C-alpha positions in Angstrom: 182.4 108.8 137.3 180.1 105.3 137.2 182.2 104.1 140.7 181.1 107.4 142.3 177.0 107.0 141.6 177.8 103.6 142.6 178.6 104.0 145.7 176.1 106.5 146.5 173.3 104.5 145.4 175.3 101.6 148.4 175.1 104.1 150.8 171.6 104.7 150.2 171.5 100.5 150.1 172.2 100.0 153.8 171.0 103.3 155.3 167.5 101.8 154.1 168.5 97.9 155.0 169.6 99.8 158.2 166.0 101.6 158.9 163.6 99.0 158.0 161.8 98.7 154.8 159.3 101.8 155.6 161.8 104.2 155.2 162.9 102.1 151.5 159.7 103.9 150.1 160.6 107.0 150.2 164.5 106.3 149.3 163.3 105.1 146.5 160.7 108.1 145.3 164.0 110.0 146.0 165.9 108.4 143.8 163.3 108.3 140.8 163.7 112.5 141.1 167.3 112.1 140.4 166.7 110.3 137.4 168.8 111.5 134.7 171.5 113.4 136.8 174.8 113.5 136.7 177.0 113.7 138.9 179.5 117.0 138.5 180.9 117.6 141.7 182.0 116.0 145.5 182.4 119.0 147.8 182.1 120.2 151.5 180.0 123.1 152.6 182.4 125.9 153.5 179.9 127.7 154.9 176.7 129.2 154.7 174.4 131.8 155.6 170.4 133.4 154.7 169.8 136.6 153.2 167.8 139.6 154.6 164.9 137.6 152.3 165.3 134.4 153.8 167.0 132.7 151.1 169.6 130.2 152.4 172.7 129.8 150.7 175.5 127.2 150.7 178.7 128.2 149.6 181.4 124.5 148.6 185.1 124.6 149.6 185.3 125.5 145.9 183.7 128.9 146.6 180.9 127.7 144.5 177.3 128.9 145.6 173.8 127.5 145.5 170.7 128.8 146.9 169.0 125.9 148.5 165.3 125.9 148.9 163.2 123.7 151.8 166.5 123.5 153.7 165.3 124.0 156.8 168.6 123.4 159.0 172.1 124.4 158.3 173.9 121.9 157.4 177.9 122.2 158.8 180.7 123.1 158.1 182.3 120.2 156.3 179.6 118.3 155.5 179.5 116.3 152.6 178.1 117.6 149.6 177.4 115.4 145.8 175.8 118.0 143.5 174.2 116.7 140.7 173.1 118.3 137.2 170.6 118.0 134.0 170.1 120.1 131.3 166.4 120.9 130.7 166.4 122.2 126.6 169.4 125.3 127.8 169.2 125.4 131.1 170.5 123.0 133.5 169.0 122.4 136.8 170.8 121.0 140.0 170.6 119.6 143.1 172.2 119.0 146.6 173.0 116.1 148.4 173.5 117.0 152.0 173.1 114.8 154.9 171.2 112.0 152.9 169.0 114.3 151.5 168.4 116.1 147.9 167.6 119.2 148.0 167.2 121.3 144.3 169.5 124.4 144.1 169.8 126.7 141.8 173.7 127.8 140.7 174.3 132.0 142.0 176.6 133.2 138.7 180.7 134.2 139.9 180.3 137.8 139.3 
């Protein structure tokens, strides 16, 4: 678990150094939002679709479905996804790392 987190952090640092200091502040801000979250899954996008009311849904390779807010462009199939979770009382909060962007996500329970 720690090794995966270290690998992600290392990737962020390399991206920051490759893109210059201006982007470093944005990456640090994103990482601050991840305090307390734990990596619970690493997968890839199986498919994405949009509901009639404009809600974007991402299906992972294992069949897990997430409603993803603020996802403007749908990721391509086979795009890597890291799933983070944090418990707030009785509620689980999720974030997905897709294409080096962190998105708030809501797990859609299987029927």
